C-alpha positions, 0 to 999 in steps of 0.5 A, a space after each residue: 306615143 300620139 298613136 294611141 292619144 284619141 284612146 287616152 282621152 276617151 278613156 280619161 273621160 269615161 274613168 273621170 266621170 266622178 272628178 266633177 263630184 270633188 270639192 274644188 279649191 277655190 283658185 285651182 285652174 289655170 297653168 304654170 311654165 317653168 324651163 329647164 335646160 335639157 329635157 329628159 333623157 329617159 322615160 323609164 323612171 327606174 333608169 332616171 340618174 340626172 335632174 332634170 329628168 327628174 325634174 319633169 318625170 317627178 311630177 308624173 310617176 310616183 314611188 311608195 313614199 316621196 320627200 315633202 319639198 317643204 321641210 325635206 322629210 319623208 312623207 307617204 305617197 303611194 304607200 300610205 304608212 309603214 313600219 320598220 322592225 326593231 333591227 332595222 332590216 324589215 320595213 312593211 309599207 301599207 299601200 293605199 286601195 284608192 290609186 289609180 295609174 293613168 289612162 293608157 290603151 292596156 290599162 282597159 278598165 278602173 280595175 286595170 287602172 288601179 294600183 296593186 301589190 303585183 305592180 309594186 312587185 314587178 316594178 322592183 323586179 325589173 328595177 333587179 333585171 338587166 336592162 335591154 343593152 346588158 346594163 343595170 337599170 340605175 334602181 339596182 345600183 342605187 337602191 338593191 345592188 348589196 342591200 336588198 336580200 336576194 337582189 342580186 341573185 334575181 338580178 344574175 339570174 340565179 333565182 326566179 325571186 327576190 327572196 327580201 321581197 315579200 307580200 303580206 295580205 291585201 295591202 302589204 309588201 315587205 322588205 328585208 335588208 342585208 344590213 341596216 341602212 338608215 337613208 334607206 327611206 330617203 333612197 326610196 323616195 327617189 325618182 328610181 323607185 318609181 311604181 310602173 303597171 305591171 301590164 305595162 311593164 310586161 308589154 314593153 311599154 313604160 317609155 310611155 310615160 303612164 304613172 299615179 302622179 298629179 300630172 299626166 304626160 300628154 306629150 311634146 310639142 316641137 317648135 323653135 323651143 320644145 316643149 312637155 305639156 302636163 294636164 292635171 289628173 282628174 283622178 288624184 287620189 290626194 286632197 289637200 288639208 281641207 278636202 280640195 282635189 289635187 292638183 290646183 293646176 290644169 296645166 304644167 309646162 316644161 320648156 326645154 331651153 340650154 341658154 340661161 340668157 334667153 331663159 331669162 328673156 322668156 321669164 321677163 316676157 313672162 313666157 314662164 313663171 319662173 327662173 331658178 338660176 340667173 345668168 352671171 353676167 345679168 345679175 347685177 341689171 336683172 337685181 338692180 336694174 329691175 329694183 321696182 319689180 322687186 320693192 313695189 308693193 305689191 311686187 311683180 317678182 319675189 326673189 329666194 336665195 338659198 344654198 343648194 345641196 349641189 357640187 360642180 365638179 370636174 373628175 379624172 378618167 382613172 383609167 387614163 395611165 397618167 391620172 393613175 400618179 396622185 400627184 397629177 391629180 394633185 397638181 391639176 388641183 392646185 392649178 386652178 385659181 377658183 377666186 379668179 373663177 368665181 369673180 371672172 366667170 362665174 360673177 360671184 354667183 354660188 355658195 361657196 367656192 370648191 375648197 372642200 370636197 364633194 360634199 356641200 360644206 352646208 352646216 345646217 345641213 350636215 350637223 357634226 360633219 368635219 368641214 374643216 378636216 375636209 378642208 385641210 385636207 384639200 387644194 388652194 391656189 398655188 402654182 408653184 406646188 402645182 408645177 413641183 408636183 407634175 415635175 416629181 410625176 415625172 412631167 417637168 413642165 408638162 414634157 411627155 405628157 400630151 394633151 388632154 381631152 376634156 368633156 363637158 356639156 354645152 351651155 353658157 356657164 360650163 362653156 365659160 368654165 370650160 375655157 377658163 379651166 383650159 387656159 390655167 391649165 396651160 398657164 400653170 402646168 404648160 399643158 394643152 387642154 381641148 375642149 370637147 362640149 356636146 349634148 348632156 346626154 352623150 356627155 353623161 353617156 361617154 363619162 359612163 363609157 370612160 371616153 375622155 380624159 377629164 370630164 364635167 359633171 355636178 350632183 345635186 344631192 337625193 337627200 340630206 346626208 353625205 352618203 348621197 355625194 361620197 357613193 359617186 366615188 365608191 369602189 364597188 360600183 365600178 364594173 370588173 369589165 372596163 368595157 361596161 358602163 359606169 354609171 354611179 362611179 363614172 371615174 372608176 376610182 377605188 381607193 380600199 381606205 375609202 371604201 372601208 371608211 365609207 361602209 363603217 358610216 353606212 353600218 353606223 347605228 349612230 349618226 354622229 358615228 356615221 358623220 365622223 366616219 364620211 368626214 373620214 372617208 371624204 378626207 382619203 378622197 381629197 387626199 387622193 383626189 379623183 375630182 376638182 371641186 369647182 363651187 358648190 351651188 347657191 342660186 338665186 330664184 325668181 318667181 312672179 308673185 302670184 305663184 303660190 305655194 311654191 316651196 324651194 329647197 336645198 335639194 332643188 326638188 319641185 313639187 307642184 301638185 299645191 301650187 296655184 296661181 293668185 295675185 299678190 294684194 297690197 294687203 297680203 304684201 304687208 302682211 308678209 312684211 310684218 311676220 318677216 320682221 318679227 
């Protein structure tokens, strides 16, 4: 990527001469630094499946629409608007005429850089094509498979065009679905639906990471700690409500640090501007030992604490003959003392312990969902029942079961939880658990390949609907060939009743009806569990008080284009206190 850096700078100068004439926000400028655990696993948006990659790439690439980080509602992005037919099958998006891709050596003129309908079409077609390794892009599985008319035929090569993808006039693109999908807009807002330049797609240069977003990817800085540097896109097409150019920040830096203790140390040294999760061992020290930094007027730090749509869980490899027996999986669930886990390992930093299913028990986000029914189908710590179930499965006191390989990605919390899990399983079931830590990327790949017996995982909701969580166990995501990657349903779980209820929910015309079916599906899931829910996130987030317009939300999604820095005055702080107390 460094080979064309000089050209980018030249092109950036040539095509950005109008930037000086844009109205600038009074407090524009400056930089923000944020630590994330893992560096991007890919630069190809349609292949993104993990939260960390989405956080970084989401500032550079964009889709037709996006999610407002404050309200979590769908808002226009590359598309300035859209229409939905009465039957819910046709989605017509109107594309803006002033969107430019970031400078690149293959985009030699402003005409080349201007986003067109062809860029949208080629991006969708590429998402509906097998990757270089022969595997399906995440965008195909998540967005278009069995959903967009003609997408399956295009993917299989039996059609040269996607029947349900059409253009109209100079700026409209139409998606025709096979059946109504009330979550289609939320899915289209996912990063895997981002639009790439058609010229880069044709040249196999998408890894250069060229988008239309508020920040331009400048590159990585190596060292003791690796960083990704993003710079202001002077040609960004959006402005704030007063007509000021966006983004406000000049630079945005992501620091890749896997250890939470080191992340906290960096934050306290003001090497980063925010921390999204405190290490459990330092919560008391941070919140009580630095209390003056929170209570001063104005404060140095501002703290937020809200439940997240995020579930931490372990799942079984359903291709392992031992785990095909439901009583074995139930026994493992009953053998886990989650109270001890929450108290001694997590140090009470969670929203709720895993006494439900994969859908986080947040009633405000899932109104009408039968969490009580799911809870009844789930598992408490019951060592005697666990031993009984294992004996009934043919492994009394663990005899003849053999050892279990637990795969997890190395990190402060994940390593500690894995150790505790292994101890508890041995103490209750007399089964040895060999813990095998690796990088997130390697663990995720091995999970998709089924290389392991039990895997640590976490799922952060893509949108506020049970579908995004339950789809992880939808049987139709499992490839027929066991040698193919199963990147969505990594456990390769199949249950025809679960699938039937899941499909009923997706096709329901009323939200209340859909919620009822999703809850019934989750009850079936927990009665025949392919997973062990561990806990649901409720992270403590702390920022320096000079950070403005940074919105934390239950999806834990960040958008930095309207973030700016301005020291908090005592007068402003007192005004905020009065507003809160009303």
